[in-house]
C-alpha positions, -999 to +999 in steps of 0.1 A: +262-661-169+252-628-156+274-608-132+256-593-102+269-560-089+273-557-051+270-526-033+287-519+000+265-507+028+276-472+041+298-474+071+294-454+101+325-437+117+322-426+152+346-396+159+358-387+193+337-356+206+354-322+200+371-309+231+350-279+245+361-246+237+350-221+264+347-185+252+351-169+284+345-131+276+312-139+258+298-161+288+314-143+318+307-108+310+267-111+305+267-132+337+286-109+357+263-078+344+231-099+352+245-110+388+253-072+394+218-063+388+203-088+408+224-080+435+216-043+435+179-052+431+181-074+462+200-049+483+172-022+472+145-046+482+161-054+516+166-015+523+130-010+514+116-036+535+097-052+506+117-081+498+094-105+518+063-089+505+055-122+484+056-142+514+040-119+538+004-119+549-013-087+540-038-072+563-064-050+547-074-021+568-106-001+561-105+036+570-131+065+564-117+101+562-119+133+542-091+157+531-065+138+550-071+108+526-042+125+505-017+109+532-028+072+530-031+076+492+002+088+488+022+060+467+054+062+492+034+060+523+014+030+508+045+014+499+059+018+536+028+005+550+029-025+527+064-033+537+048-039+572+020-060+557-006-033+559-030-022+531-050+008+540-082+013+518-098+047+523-136+054+518-140+092+512-165+106+538-173+138+519-164+158+548-150+152+584-182+163+600-201+138+580-184+111+598-199+123+632-233+128+615-236+092+606-271+080+620-267+044+614-238+038+635-217+026+603-186+044+615-175+015+638-175-010+608-143+008+597-110-001+613-103+037+618-116+071+609-095+102+606-114+136+608-093+166+599-094+184+633-098+181+668-132+197+673-146+169+647-125+142+664-141+148+698-175+147+685-166+112+670-146+098+699-175+108+724-202+093+702-184+061+690-155+057+713-122+042+700-085+048+706-070+082+697-038+088+678-022+123+672-001+117+639+004+152+629-009+187+626-016+217+602-026+252+607-058+267+590-045+294+565-061+313+535-045+306+502-044+337+479-031+350+446-005+374+450-024+404+438-051+397+463-026+395+491-009+427+479-042+446+478-050+436+514-014+447+525-019+480+508-051+483+528-033+475+560-050+445+567-019+421+558+018+424+560+044+405+543+065+382+564+102+397+564+118+364+558+090+346+537+106+357+504+070+371+493+055+337+498+039+342+533+018+370+548+003+376+581-033+385+581-050+409+606-080+385+612-103+410+630-097+438+604-104+414+577-138+402+590-147+437+596-142+446+560-160+415+550-191+427+571-188+463+564-223+477+564-219+515+556-221+524+520-219+500+489-207+466+496-168+464+498-154+446+467-119+440+456-120+466+430-128+492+456-096+489+476-068+515+477-048+490+454-077+475+436-079+442+420-103+439+391-130+416+406-163+430+415-169+401+443-175+409+479-141+408+501-145+372+517-125+341+521-143+313+501-148+285+525-163+248+523-195+243+538-191+245+576-221+217+577-197+192+562-159+203+561-138+207+592-119+236+577-153+253+570-166+248+606-129+259+619-131+291+600-167+298+613-152+295+648-123+319+639-144+345+621-168+343+654-138+346+677-126+376+657-162+392+655-164+387+692-138+408+705-114+378+703-133+357+727-150+325+718-188+327+718-203+313+750-239+298+754-252+333+762-241+348+730-232+320+705-265+325+685-261+363+684-226+362+672-237+335+646-263+358+633-237+387+630-213+366+609-239+349+589-234+374+558-197+365+556-208+330+546-237+338+524-220+363+501-207+338+478-224+308+489-209+277+505-186+254+485-193+217+488-157+206+486-124+218+500-110+251+483-074+233+486-081+215+455-094+242+431-071+269+441-041+250+425-061+244+393-048+262+364-078+285+365-076+288+402-075+325+400-110+328+387-125+302+408-110+306+442-086+335+444-088+336+483-097+306+500-096+286+533-071+257+533-048+239+554-011+247+555+001+213+545-017+215+510+000+247+502+034+234+512+032+201+496+021+220+464+053+241+466+076+214+474+065+196+446+068+227+423+105+228+434+112+192+429+096+195+394+108+229+382+135+238+406+115+269+419+086+278+438+052+291+424+052+327+433+019+336+421+002+315+449+009+329+486-003+321+519-021+344+543-016+333+581-044+345+604-026+366+634-051+345+656-043+310+644-062+276+647-039+246+647-058+217+634-050+183+645-062+153+626-072+125+651-067+090+640-097+072+658-090+034+659-119+009+665-100-025+660-065-040+665-058-033+628-066+003+631-045+008+661-016-009+644-019+018+617-020+045+644+011+032+659+030+030+627+022+065+617+034+078+651+065+057+653+079+046+617+107+072+609+099+067+573+063+075+576+070+107+597+097+118+571+069+113+543+045+134+565+069+164+565+073+159+528+034+163+524+038+195+543+026+183+576+039+194+611+052+168+636+044+165+674+041+202+685+044+239+673+082+239+686+092+212+662+115+225+639+116+193+616+092+209+590+113+242+590+145+222+584+129+204+555+118+236+538+153+250+544+167+222+528+146+224+497+152+261+493+118+272+506+114+299+534+101+292+568+067+306+576+061+326+608+031+313+631+013+339+653+015+330+691-020+342+695-045+314+692-081+317+680-102+298+704-132+279+688-165+278+708-172+247+729-187+219+709-225+226+718-222+261+710-200+256+677-228+229+665-256+256+672-237+282+653-230+260+624-268+250+621-278+286+621-251+297+595-254+266+573-288+254+578-275+219+581-288+187+599-281+185+637-252+164+649-258+149+682-233+165+708-228+142+738-235+161+772 
């Protein structure tokens, strides 16, 4: 008889589940840290006004402008506008006067335009209409490297401002223009001054082309004012004055773009040692230098003409979207604060907001002349610009 072995089937034992053990320290601490970070981020987003951006409808606003594009292209300005649901897209006009010269009426295809000064603004408004906003201002000045300013001071044509810490000078505009136009003897060069600068170029302020640039056309008007016994040329003498000052603009040619960019390049001393620019460009540069290095750049200074021209960029809106931007720039305290940080002056010449900001950052307050250099009326200024720059005519409404 054969015995058969039997194998028992494996049994399945069901155990009670283990009681959970909570490791409080390992779980609660990371959770608390993450929650804290999230809370801080949420508070920051609420404070910045951007927490609802993913749920907002963004309005794209188109604009055309020249040098004042720096404001709307600033990252902080863009962030603030986006918090209002506005995205401004800027097209470079190549110069404020190029906007007024548009012959195909494409200007009104934009929601707004922003010429750099009131003379160009008047041309555009009178030709194309629109609602005007006045966001900020910036005087016309000359940027200069220190040795050039000191040479002019030694010549009696400039004086260092007493509280400017060596950064600001006041320029005798009439004497400077006379020096540039000196016809007796050899041409007056920088190396022929009492305190010479090793530069054989004629003594002029390099300027953008007045045909295209507002700063160039405004400087032409100031030079004409100084050469015309501190009076704005009239219809009777505009062309004669233009013929007189034309050599000032032909000595070194006319630059196509703003000197306010090349002046701040590392090689600015060789390309634009003395040039026409806006005050805000210099102040924004120095504020940036203080923020980065803790001190101002003392090699670059400003010359303030004793007959000043305060440029007022006009924001000219052609649509409700453009008007909304104009209203925001005028009313939003964050946008106004950022304008100060970019070197602009607010409201009027008596406002101390910019000086207060400069003082807070350790920079001196510049001294502005109380004498205004009056520009010719638009038809006369246009006639002078055409004669000096040989540029196409801009239709001036009568």
